[in-house]
Phi, psi and omega in degrees: 000024175056044178061016177278131175276168175302323179294320177300315182290322177302313180295323179292323175299318182297319179298316179294325176296318179296319179295317179296320179295320178296321178294321181295320179294334181276357176113359177288142183298143177290125180292162181296332181229075183302146178298322182299338182264000178277158172266115183223022180291161181302316182295326177291319178296321179298319176298320182299317178295323184277353182075019180264357177259165175288166185290143179284170174280167179297319182291320176302317181298313180299316179296316180300316178290329175295318179295311183287326181293319177298318180297325181274353181071031179287139180297140181306321181293320177292326178297316181297320178297319180294321177299314180298316179296318178298316180295319179298317179294320178299311181294324179295320179293321176303311181299317182296317178297317178298313181294322179299319177296321183290323181283326186281111181302327177290333180282317183289337181266004179297126184290160180300333181298330179295318179294318178298321179298321176299313180298325179296321177300320178293322179292324180291322177295321180292325177296319179297321177297316182292322179298314182297316179300315181296325178290324178298315180294320181296322177294314177299319178301312183295320179293326175295315179299315178299317178300318179295317179295324176296322175302314182297318180298314179297320180296320181288325175301315180298319181296317180295319180296318179297319180295317180299318179294322179296320182291323182291322182293324185014194345275131170250168179298158182300329180291320178294318178297321181296313182299314180302315181298319182291324179295317180297321177298315179295320177294321177296321178298316180296322181294320178297316179297317181296322180291327177294315179298320179299315181298319178301311182296319181295321176298318179294320177304313180300320178294319181296322179295322176294317175297325176303310181300322181286317180299315184294324177296316179299318185295315181295322178296314182290327184290350177291340178292139189293328187268341197291336183285359180285337178280122180287158179297144181275143175298145183240133186268005182292152181216161179292157182296153176297154181297120182282334183243143177294159179299336182262018182301317185296324184280323184226068176296132178227144184298324180298320178291322180294322177297319177296316181297320181293327177293319177296318179301316178296318176300317181294318176301317180301311183293319182291327179295319179293321180294323180290325175295318176299318179296317181298319180294322177295318186278326183279332182237155180275077183271147179294156177289148169292149186307312184294324176294322181291323177299312182297322180290319176298322179295317179296326181291338178287354175267359182295153178282341181282124185298313185295321179292321174301316180293320178296316177300316179296317181294327176294316176302314184292328182285314189264333184222057187294335183251014180282135181304326179295327178291316179302313181298322177295318179297320178297322179292320183285358171297343179254012184296152184287335184266126184294328179295322178289322177294324176297314176299324178299311184299314179296321185288321176297318180291323183281327191251342189228036178301137178092343180277134187294320184292326177291318179300314180300322178293323174293324177298318176298322182285343174292344178258016183296154179285338179269130181297320180296326176293316179298317183293317180298317180298323177299310183293324178298316179294321180294326182276317191263343184226036179302132178092346180280135185296317179302315180294318180298317181297324179296322178288327177297320179297324181287346175290352172252015180295152180288337180270125182299321180295326179290319178299316180299315180297319179297325177295315179299318181296316179295321178293326183283320187255348186222036177304132180091344181291131184293315181297318178296319179301314181299322177296322177292316180299324182296336181269008181297337179249024181298150182292332183270127186292327180291328175294316181295321180293323178292323178295315181299313182294325181289319178295323177296318184282331187243344185220038187296328184266008179267129185296321179295320180294323179291327175297318179294322178293329175296319176295317179293337179289350176251015181293154180294335183271132177297323183293322177293315180301319183295315181297319180293321182297326179305316180286321182297319182292334183280342184251110190295338179277003189229104185281168178165139182276153177297135181299135179268121185265312183218178177280353182280135184290325180199155181267176175287304177264119185264321182193154174220155173196167172244154178302154181299331184264015181302133191264023178290160182306130177292341182287355181258108185300333182299330182295318178295322179295322179289333175297329177275345180092144173237121178265136178255080188263356179243161177298325178236121179243130179253120172270101190250137178174172181286168176300140179091357182286340180103015179300312181294323178302314180294319183293320175298321179293322180294330179294341181262007190258348187304141177303328181265001184051044181263120172234107190265154173065311188226082169305142185300112188299135181065011181080151178290158178298154181303322183294328175292318178295318175296321178297315182300326181289335185253356180289137168267120192241138174245113175261155175287116181288345181268356182226141180246128181296131176269346178186142174241120186246113181252116188227142179237173178299329179296318182291324178295324180284325187278321189272141173067026187286132171258105189294347177271354182254166179284168179301318179297316179297318177299318182297310180300318178303314182296317182296316181300317181294326177297311179301316183293321183284326193252006183293152185137160184288171172058041180238138179245124180253121175250108189243125179255106180054055181291341184248022184301322184252015182268147171280177184301318181295317180295326178293322178297320178298316178300316182303314182298320182290322176298317176300322177295320176302313180299318178295337175279354181105011180269167173234140183231130174236125187239135170257128184201157174256359186278148179271348188296344183294342179289346177285348178267103193296334184266004180269143175251127180267124172254109182285128173233101185202163175289138176255188194309297186295322184292338179300323184266332181292332184246000000 
C-alpha cells in the first residue's frame, strides 16, 4: 500500500467525499454509491485487512486502489489491470459466499430472526453513532454558550466599574446621578442572571461529558461486530447556536443588547436542558428509535453488501413505510441491485406504490432491460397499470416486443394492449409479431388486436393473416375479431371432422358474485366455447382450472361421473359454480358417460407395484382408452400428462385424436405448454392479465 497507513487512506477517503459533495452541490448528479456513504474509518479498514468485515462495493474497491496506486506510482495501464483482477476476485468471493450458504445446511436453515438480529445490531450501532454525534454537537453548543455568557459577564463588570467611577467623580446633576444608579442596578441584575445561566450551562457540560464517556464506550462495544461498520454515518442536521451578541458588541456594549442576549441565553438553556435529558434517557435506557431515525437507518442498511440483510431492510421498509419518500428513493436505487430477487421486489413495489410518479416510471423503464425475465415482465405490467398512455412507458414496452424471451414478448403485448389500446405505435409493434415463432405470442397478438384495435384496418388485415395460422388456438382468437366486424369476412375455424360436440359452451352471468381473485370467473363472464374435439384450459396454478373442471363434472344431464367420483366431494366453490353456470348442450346428442379423471386417479387406479410410476401411468391411460372408447363420451382430464415424458405425451396426443374421431369430446386442465403440439386442440387461456397481476 505504498507505506500508507489505514489512517492515511481513511483521511484520503474523507477528502474525496468532501470533493464529491462539493460537486453535488454544484449540480452534478449524485452517484449510485456516494463516497460519503461508504465506511472508510481506520477501524473498518483494519477489519477489511483482517477479512473480518463484509465485502466492499465495487466503487469502494476502485477508489481504494486509486489511492494506493497513485501513492505507489503505478502506471495507469497496470492500475487498470489491477482493478479488473480485483473486481474479478470480489465477484468470485461473492459467489463463493453465496454458494457456501446454499450448500451449508446450517446456513440455508438460518431463520429470518437471525438476519433481523444482525440488522438490529446495526441499527443499535447507528443509534449509538447518532447519540455520540448529538453529544458532540451539544458539547460544542454548550461551550459556545458559556463563552458568550462570559463575554456578557465581563462586559457587565466593565459597565458597573464605569458607572461606579462616574458616581465617585461627581458632582453631576441629581437626574444624572439617578440614571446612573438605575443603570448600575440593572447591570448588576443582568450580571447575576448571566452567572446563573453560566452555572446552568456548566452543569450541563459536566453531564454531557459523563454521557460522552458512556456513549463512546457503547460505540466501541458495538463496533466490534464484523458487519456493523458497513452502514455509513447518517447526516445530522444539528447546528451551533445563533450568535447571541452582535458583531459590534465589544465596541458598543449596551444594556438593552445585553438584556436581549440574556433572554436568548435563557431560552437556549431551557431547550438544551430538555434535549440533554432526552439524550441521557436514550443512552441510559434502551429506548426505541424515532420513526424518522429508523427509516433513515433502514435505508442505509439497504446499501449493505450482505444480500440477506439488504433484503430484510427493504422488506421492513416496505412493510412499515411503504409510502415514505425515502423508501421510494431506496427502491429507485435498488433497481440497479446485484440481486435479481431484490430487483424483482423493487419492480413490484414501484408499480404497486408509486404509480404516476416520473422517477418510479424511469426506474421501471430501466428494469424492462433487466437480465431476469421475471423482472422484465413485472416491470412491463407495472408500467401498463401505473403509466398507461405515457409515451416513455409505451416505448419501453415496444422495445420488449423484440425481446429474446417469448414470455417477455407476450407480456409486452399484453401491456401494450392494456395501457395503449388504439395507439398506432403500439398497434404496429403487435402487427409485427403476427409471424412470431412462438404460438402463444401469436395467440396473444390476435386476442389483443381484437380487444384494442378491432376497428383499425391494419389490425384487421393482421387478423386475417392470423386466421390462416397453423395453430387452431391462434385461428380461433383471430376469427373472434373477424366475426365481429361485418365488413370483414372469414370462415369459422374448423377444428375436427365432427359436426358438433356434446358440451357446446358455458358461462356465468355478468353479475356473478364469485371471488374476483379467481381468473377463471372473469373468463367465464366472457363465455367459453367448446368448439374443438379437444379443448385445453391452460393457465398457471391458482387460475381456477380445476375448479371449473370439477364444476363441469357435476353438469351432465344424466349426472354420470364414471370411474372417479370427486374424492371427498368437490370444493364448495366448484359446487356453487356448477349451480350458477349457464350451459349449452348439444340437443341432438346424449352423453353416454362423463369421465372425470385426475393425476391422483391415474396414479391410484390399476397400479402395478412392480412397475415404475411412468409405466403405471401409461398402463392406466391405455386401459382407460380401451375400456371407454365409443361415441358420445365426455372426458374431463386434470393434468393427465403431468408425469409423462415427451414421447409418452405424443402417444397420448394420438390417442386423444382417436377418441375425437370416435365421437368423443375431451376437456383438459393443464399448466403444460406441450398441448400446442396437438394441432387439433384449442387452447383457452385462463390466467391473470396485466392489471389483475397487481390487484391480487
